[in-house]
N, C-alpha and C positions, 0 to 999 in steps of 0.2 A: 482598474476596479476599485475604488476604495474599501479598505476594512478587509478585503479578501487577504487570509494567510495562509492558506492550504494547510497541509498537514504540521507545518511547524507552528501552528497557534492551537493545536490540541494537547491536552494531558498526554502521560506518557501511555496511558490504556484510555481509549475511548470506544464508544459504541460503534456498530454499524452504520447508523444514521449519522452520527458526526464525522465520521471517516469519510462516508458517500460525500456529503456536502463539501468537505474541505477538498477532494478529488474531482469534482465536477460541477459544484455549485447546485444550489436549491432545484434549480428546474429538472437538472437530470439526476438527482442522488437516488431515488427509487429505482431507476434503471440502474445503476451502478451496484446499489444495495444488493438487488436481486442476483447479481454476477457473483459477487464473494463467495457462495457455497462451491460453485463451479470452479471457481479461481484457486479453492484450497486443493485440488487435485494437481495444481502445477507448483505448490510451494507457498500459496498465499499464506498467511499467519490465521492459525486457529483461533477461536474466542478462547481466551484462557477461563476456565471455571471459576478460578478464585476469585477474579476481577468483574466475570461476565462482560468482557471486552476485550479488544484487539490491542496487540501491544504496537503502538503507533512506530517506533523506530524502526521494528521487523517489516511493517507495511510499506516504509520509505526504501527499505532494503529489497524489497520484493520486486518493486517498481525500477530501482537502480538497475538490479539484475537483469529484469526483464526488456530494458531499453539499454543494456549494454553499458550502462557508468558504472559499473563495478562488476568483479568477478563473481560467477558463482562459487559455491561451497566447494573446493578441492580444484578448482580452476586458478591460474596464476595469472591469465590476463582478461580482462573482460572481452565478450566474443566481438564487438564491434571493433575492437582493436585488432583481434586477429585477422580479420578480414582485409584490412588496410594492406 
């Protein structure tokens, strides 16, 4: 898919709409964006009121931890590694 850059193509702070498009594409962006408030209960970054946007590196980190690519705060080994 030419031109698709995901979160790496976003500025440090991005709107929910921009993040949703970067995560799942335009066709499913509204569906993904609707999940963000519920994901906040699991540690998804909140909207920073100073920028009225979310900090994109924290969004990346949230998903890296969620999918076992990084350790959660306070852990030394990512969850997927522990199960091996």
